[in-house]
N, C-alpha and C positions, 0 to 999 in steps of 0.2 A: 504494500500500500504506500501508497504517496504522503506526503504531508498536507497536499490539497486537500487528497482524497478523504484525510483522516478529519481535516478541519470542517471540511462539507459538511460529512457525516454526523459532525458534533453541531455544526449548527441547523441541520435539517432535523436533526432528530426528536427535537420538540415539535417540529410539525409533523413527520412522517413516520415517527415510532423508530424500532430499532429496526435495522436491516439486516435480513437472512441472511444476504450475500456476507457483507461484516462478518458474521457468525462464523461461518463457514470456509470463510477465508482464514480467519483468526483461529480456527479451531475452540473456539472460545461459545458453548452452548450454557445459558442463564439458565441458573435453577426456575423451573414454573411458579413457585410462589414468588419468586422474585419479579418475574413477567408477569403475575397477576397484579400486582401491586403499583409496579409500573403502571398498568392500563388503571387501575384506580386512580392514580395521584392525576394521571391524564385528565380523567375525567371532573376530579375537583378544581384544576387546575381551569378547565375550560369554562367553570362555571363559576370560578374568582373563589375557590374554599381553597386559598394558599394554605394557612396553616397543613389541614388536614392534609391537602398535595405534598406537602414537606414533611409530615409525620410518614405517608405511604413511603417516599423514596426513599427514607431513613431507613426505616424497616427492612426497605428491597437492598438497600447499601450494604447491610450485616449478611445478607442472602447472597450478596454477589459484590464484594468489597471493588473489584477492579474494573468494575462498567464503567467506561468512562460517560456513557449516554445519561446514566443516573448520575454523577459527578455535574454535569454541565447542568441539567434540569434543578437538581435544585440549589446549584449557584441562582439558577434564573428566579427559583422561585423565594429564594432569600431576598434577592435584588425587588423583586416586586413587594415583599411585606415591609 
């Protein structure tokens, strides 16, 4: 992956969600529970419930601590709060 590809993936992650192709390329498969929490966080985010989104993202990050999409989105939610 190029640096630009990683940057675009992290910037588009909040809009499009995780990229399955990226997971295949990196060999990283997020835990199912982390994905469920990520989806819940996205729903909270869309509805302006930023604290709930942050809570779900923090719980997902415990399950998948190396996930750049979770880190980026958590930072974005904190910025909005």
